[in-house]
N, C-alpha and C positions, 0 to 999 in steps of 0.2 A: 239406687242412690240413698233412699231413706234408710235401708238396712245398714249401709256404711256409716251414715251419720249416727245411727243408734249404737253401732258397735264401737265407734270412736268415743261417744259419750260414756259408754260403759267403761272403757279403758281409762279415760280421764277420772271418772268417779272412783275407780279402784285405786288409781295413783294417789289420790288425795284423801282416801279414807283410811281409818285405823284398821290394822290387822291385829287381832287378839289371838295369841297362841292358845292351844287347847287347855294348857295348864293354867292360863290366866295369870302367870307370874309377871309378864311384861306386856305392855301395850306398845305396839310398833305402828308408827304413822309415817307413811311415805308421802312426800310432797315436794314442791318447788316454790322458790320466791323469785320475784322479778327484780333484776338488778341492772346496773348501768349498761346501756347499749354500747356496742362496739363503735370506734371512731367512724364518723361519717354515716352512721345509721340512727334510726329512731326506735328500732325494735328492742325492747328489753331483753337482756340475757337471762336465761333460766338457770337458777342454781338449785340443784335437787339434793334432797337430804332424806335420811331415815332417822326418826326420833323415837327414842326408847324411854318409855315411862315405867318406873318400877311400880309393882302392885300396890305398895304401901303409900305412894305419892297421891296427894289430894290437896284441895284448897285449904283443908284444915291441918294437913301434915305435909308441908312443902319440903322440897329437896334441892340442893344445888345441882347445877348441870355442868357436864364436861363436854366440850367440843372435841371432835376427833376428825382427822382427814388423812388422806393417802399420800403416798410418795409420787414422784413424777411418772406420769403415764398410767397411774393406777385408777382406782374407783373406790367409792365409799364402801363401808362394811354394812351389810343388811341383816346379818344373822345376830339375834340377840345373845346367842351363846358366847359370842366373841367378847361381850362386855359383861359377862356374868359377875366377874369379881367387882367391877365398878357398881353394877346395879345392887348386888348383895351388900356392898359397903354403904349404900345409901345415897347414890348419885343417879340422876338421869343422864342420858347420853344423847348427843346429836352428832351423827356422822354424815359428812356431805361430800358430794362430787365437786372438785374444784373446776373453775371456768374452763370449758372445752373438753373436760374428761368425764367419763361415765355418761350419765344422762344430762349433764349440764351442757349448755350451748356456749357459743362465743369462741374466742381465740385466746390462747395462753399468752399472758403478758408477764408471766413469771414473777408474780408477787409485786406488781406495780400497785402503789397505794390507791390510784385512781380507778383501778379495775378490781383485782383480787382483794385488795384491802377493803374496798366498799362492799364487795360481795359478802365478806365476813360480817361487816357492820349490819347488812341487811338481815343476816341470820341471827345476830344479837337482838335486833329489833323484834324478830319473830319470837324468840325465846322470852323476851320481856313481856310479851302478851299472854304467856301461859300461866294460868292460875295455880298450877301445882309446882311451879319453880319458885324457890325462895327469892324474895325481893329485899333489897336494901333501901329502896325508895322507889317512887314512881318511875317506871321504865328502866330500873337498874337491877337486873337479875344477878344472882350470885353464881358466877361461872368461872371455870378453869378450862385448860386446854391441854391436849396431848397430841403426839404425832411426830414422826421423824422425816428428815430430809425435806422434801417439798411440804410434807405435813408438819415440819417444824417452822418452815418459812411463813405459812399462813398465820401462825400465832403471832409472830412479830409484825407481819403486815397488818393484821386486824387491830392489834393493840396500838401500834404507832399511828395508824390512820385515824382512829378515834381521837388519839391525843392530839394530832394535827388539826382535826376538823372541829373538835369541841372542847379541847383543853384538858380532857381526861379520858381514861379508858374504863369501860365497864368490866373488863377482864380483871379478875381478882387474884389469879395465879396462873402461871404457865409452866409447862414441862416439855420444852422442845428438845429433840435429839438430832444429832448429826446434821445440823443445818448451818447456814452461812451468816457471815457478818457483811461481806462485800461480795456480791455475786460475780462481777467481772473479775475481781482479784482471785476468786476461787477457780473460775473456769480458765483464766489466762493470767496467772501472776506475772508481773513485769511484761505483760502482753505476749508471753510465751504460752501457747495454748496447751492445755492438758489433753492432747489429742486422743489418748487412749479412752478417757472418760467421755470426752465430747462425742466420740463415735458411738459409745454405748447409749448416751442420752438421746442423741439424734435418732438412732435406730428405734428407740423406744417411743419417742414422742415428738420427733421433729416436724411432722405434719400438722401438729397442733399450734405451731408458732405462726406469726404473721409471715406471709411469703417472703418478704424482703429479708427478714431475720433468719428464716430457714436457709435462704440462699447464702447469707453471710456465714452461717454455721458450716456449710459445706466448704467455704473458703478457708475458715479456721482449721478444719480437719485436714484439708488438702495441703495447706502451706505451713501450718503450725504457728502462724503469726497473725496478729490482729490486722485486719485488712487496712490498707492505706486509703487516703482520700475520703470521698463522701460515704463510701460504704462503711469505713471505720467510724466516721463521725455519727452516722445513723445507728451503728451498733452501740457506741458510747451512749447515745441518747436513750436507746431502748433499755439499757442496763443501769442508767443513772440513779434511779430511785428505788431499785429493787433489792433492798436490804436495810438492816439497822444502821449501817454506816452513813447512808444519806440522811436519815432522820437525825442522827446525833450531830452531823455537820450543821443541821438546821437548828440545833439547840435543844433537841428533845431527848429526854431519857425516861424510861419507864420506872414508876415508883411502886412496883408490885413485886412480890416474891416470885422468883423463877428457879426451877430446878433444871439445870442444863446438863444433858448428857452428850458427850462428844467422843468420837472415835479417835484415839491417838494414833492408830495405824490406818486411819481413814486417809486415803491420798486423793480425794476429791475436795471435800469440805474438811480440811485438816484441823488439827488441834489449835493452830494459830487463829482460825476463824471463831471457834468456840470461846477461846480465852478473850478475844476482842469483844464478843458479846457480853461476857460476864464483867469485864473490866470497864467497858465504855457505854453499853446500852442501858445500864441500870444506875439509878441513884445510889449513893453510898448507903442510905437507909434501906433501900430495897436489897442491896448486896448483902447486908448484914443478916437478912432474913432468907437468903437464897443459898443454894449449894451447887458446886460444880463437881461433876463426876466425869472423869476421862477413862474410857475402857478401850481395850484393844479389839475393835470391831468397827462397824460402819461401812462406808464405801471402801472396800479393801481389795486391792490387787497386789500380788506379790511383787516385790522389787527384785528383778533378775539382773538388770543392768542399771546401776551397779547393784551388787548383791545386798539384800537387806534381810532383816528378821524381826519377828514380834511373836509373843506368846498370846494366843487368843484367850479372852476371858474378861470378867468384870469383878475383880477382887474388891473394888471399893464399895459397890453396892452391898456386898457381903459384909465388909468391914463396918458399914453403917447400919447393919442389922437386917438387911433384906436379901433374899436369894437372887434377885434380879433387879434391873433398873425399872422394869414395869411395876414390880411390887413396891419399889421405893417411891415411884410416882404416886401410887395410891395412898401410901402413908403420908407423903407430902401434901396431897390434896385433902386428906382427912384432917390433917393439922390445920391447914390454911383456910379451908372452906367450912369444915364441921367443928373446928375448935376442939377436936379430940386429942387426947394425950396419946402419942404414938411412940414415945421414947426416942424420937428422931433427934439427932444432934449433928454437929459438923457445919453449922451455918457460917457463911462468910469465908469459907475455906476452899481450897482446891484439893480434891481427892483424885489422885492420878495413878492409873495402873502403869507400872514400869514394864519395860520391854521383856522382863523375865517373869512378869505376872504377880508382883506383890503390890499392895496399895501404899502409896506415899501421900501423906497429908502435909500441906504446906499452908501457912497463913499469908505468905507473900511469895511471889515469884520474880521479884525485882532482881536484875543481875547483880551479883556481888563479887564476881571473879573475873579478872581480865587476863587474857593471854596475848602477849605481843607476838606477832607473826613475822617471820622473815619474808624475803621476796618469794612469791609464789608464781610459778610459770606453769600453765596448763594449756593443752591443745583445745581447740573448739571444732565442732563438726564431726571429727573422727579422733580416735585414740582411746587410751586407757585412763581409768581414774587415778588420781594422785591422792594418796593418804598421808597427811602430815601429823606427826605425833603432837598431842597437846599436854596430856597429863597421864600419870600412871595410877592404876587403881590401888587401893579402894577409894572411889569417889562416886557421889550421886549428883546427877545433873538433872534439872527439871526446868520447864518453862520454855520461853522463846529466846534462843540465842540470837545475837546480832553480830554482823561482821561489818566493820568499817575499814575502808582501804582506798588508796589511789589506784585507779583502774586504767590500764593501757590495753588497747587492741590494735591489730594491724589492718583489719577490714571492718566495714560496717555490718550491722546485724549479727554480731558475734554473741553467743550465749554459752554459758557454763552453768553447771548445776552443783549445789552445795548441800551438805548434810554433815551431821556428826555420826561417827562410826565407832564400833568397839571391836577389839580383837587382840590377839597376842602379838601379831606382827602386822605391818602394812599390807602384806599379801593375804592375810586371813580376816582383815577388818570387814565388818558388815554394817550397812546403814541401819541406824536405830529406828525401829517401827516403820520401815519401808517407805520413808518419805524424803523427797528432795525438793529444793526450791531453786528457782533460776536467778541468775543475773544476766540481763539482756541489754546490750548496748546497741541502740538504733543506729548511731553514727560511730565513726572511729573515735575512740577514746584516747586522750593523751593526758593521763594523770588526773582525770576528774575524780573528786572525792565522792564515794558512794557508801551508803549504809543500807544493808539488806537484812531482811529476817531470814534466818534459817528455819527449817521445820521445828516446831515446838515438840518437846519430847519429855519423857521421864525415863531415866535409865540408871541402874546401879552398875558401875564398872568395878568388877571384883579385883582383888589382888592377883597379880600375874597377868592382867590384861591392861590395855591402854585405851585412852580416848583419842580419836583422830578427827581432824577436819578433812572431809572428803571433797575433792573438786573433780568433777567428771565432765567430759565433753558431750556425753549423751546420757539420757535417762529414759527408761521405757515409758513412763507416764506421759512423756513429751515426744514420743516417737513421731518422726516426720518433720521436725524443725528443719527448715531449709535456708542455710546461709549461702552466699554466693560461692564461697570456696572454703576449704578447711583453713583454719587460722590459729591464732594464739591469743591468750588472755594473760596478762601479768598483773599481779597485785602487789603493791608496795605499801609499807608503813601500816600494815594491817593490825587491827585490834579485834579480838573476839571477846564478847561479853556474854557470860552465862550465869545462871543461878545455881550455885553449888549448895545442895541441901546438907544440913548438919546431920 
């Protein structure tokens, strides 16, 4: 027994002690902080991290620090070589395991400010006590953050939680990628579940969720629809605070510069989500110091039904003078945290990769073009897409189109999916950047006026091709939606509003 205790003590000592590589270029310290207990318990949750201190950093020569974390079901990065460019640029780095993942304990609440948000605050408190990290005042370290998907979610969760709890955030700049504005709306827009992605997410990390939520995920995947009754209300409560949308509804906005990278061909956290963060989560002053970059990447699955297209790549980071978004992030943090001149420009603007792979820069994406639509009749549940001609090329469309119409259905729980498409004829038209969005009527609709968002896009329609509105009864991202019977949806007095770029 004594040998076991000694062995355990040695492991704990190793976990909390610095590890210095042979070249002594970077000091790596592994450790954990105690954070908020799970509901109904008193045991603190352990949030574990790896801290990378550059060789030149000291109390006399302090450096800013960059937070980093992983995507859903991942774990922190422990190899200093992964952060060499950051360390060489004059930053320290802290990479951490999110609650329930890696070496961290607890249950995944998926960026709830009372749990994951406070986990991040605990780590900021840790960094505030390091004598080699630059301070702007007592307990106020100079820090930025990077990471994508779930690793983008923690950035907003941490910054907004500090803003909620203390009236300000100690984060000085963020660089989130392919993350969300409203998590429920991302997973199940109009309460029509993105079953393809939910299946992937559940397979990767479903066991990390609270048991009741895990069970509801199974219902979502099996039925394609938000659960009714108490199960649905419990799921609503679980997702209520898990994104910037909730904080903004509470009157909070971040007043710090943010570099947002969003996948335009991302069909989980689509471009709509990123644009909402840029447009609504930041103050106007912060937005004037921020940059939005849309690239054709992210959580991408091909759209086969209906057929879609996109050209992979990130032409806008290149247009802004960087070979990749990662390199652009370093330049952004050098400017914002080190006050170094990096030649970076394009602040307060949207830089969007078109479906064909060029960079389109716009100062505004406000709709400026209206298309009056005739009567649209489309099947629901089964059938083929309908492609309705809108305009002839050449034309460039960007941003978030909206469709307003009087909706009629013959049965409850009817759903149809909408997108903009490009092609020479209705038979050859393909959905722009592989994205569709649903219109789901829970009850039978008899002329109810609806306004829905279509997938946000950026597309050049060349001469000889046309822009179409696609209405389809099935879409592969939402496979498994179960209505009671095949039906029909009719739209009357429709208006489509889009931003037509000059």
